[in-house]
N, C-alpha and C positions, 0 to 999 in steps of 0.2 A: 419398879418401872411403871410409869403412868402411860396408859394406852389412850390415844386420842381417837374416840369413836367418830365415824362418819355420821352425818345427820340421820341417814336412813338405815343405820346398822341395827341389827336385832339379834337376839339369842334364839337358837333353835333347840327344842327339846328332843330327846332321843327318838320318839316316834317319827318326827319330821326328818331328822338326820337319816334314819333308816330308809324312809320313803324316798328322799331325793338322791341318796347314794346307791340304793338297791343292795345295801349290805345288811347282814344280820347283826344283832346286838353283839353276839360273841365275836364276830369278825372285826367290828369296829373297835372293841376293847383289845383284841389281839394286836391290831395295827397300832393303837395308841401305845401299848406296851413295848412295841418295837420302834417307837418314834417315827411311824410312817403315816400317822393321821393326826390332825390337830387335837390337842388335849381340851377337855371340857373345863369350864369355869364353874366354881361353886357359887350358886345363886342364893342359897339358903341352907338351912340345916339338912334338908332332905331333897334339895333340888340342884340340878346342874344343867348347863346348857353350853352350846358351841356357838361361837360367833359365825354368823351366816357367811361373812366374807372369807373366813378361813376355810370353811367347808367348801365353798365354791372355788376357791383357789386350789384346794386339793383336787377337786374334780377336774379343773382345767389342766392341772399337771398330768392327769391320766390320759388326756386326749393327745393323740399323735398327730403330726402334721397331715394336712389334707393330701390324699392320694396314696398314703402308705397303708399297708395292711395292718389293721389294729387288732386283729384276732389273736388271742393268746395261743391258739393251736396251729398257727400258720407255720409251715415248714421253714 
């Protein structure tokens, strides 16, 4: 499958993914193993990255509609 990149699309490396999602490395890889987080792309022999748009779409999917209680500990 050929993926058509948007002009401003970019890859994010793990430190930036951790920073913008506020998730740990271990939790990111756990979510990937459960197909609950975008998989990374191999960029080279020892480098991988995530498409920024996929990470941002995942983050958007975690946001609840305005006005609803978004706390995980809500009764």
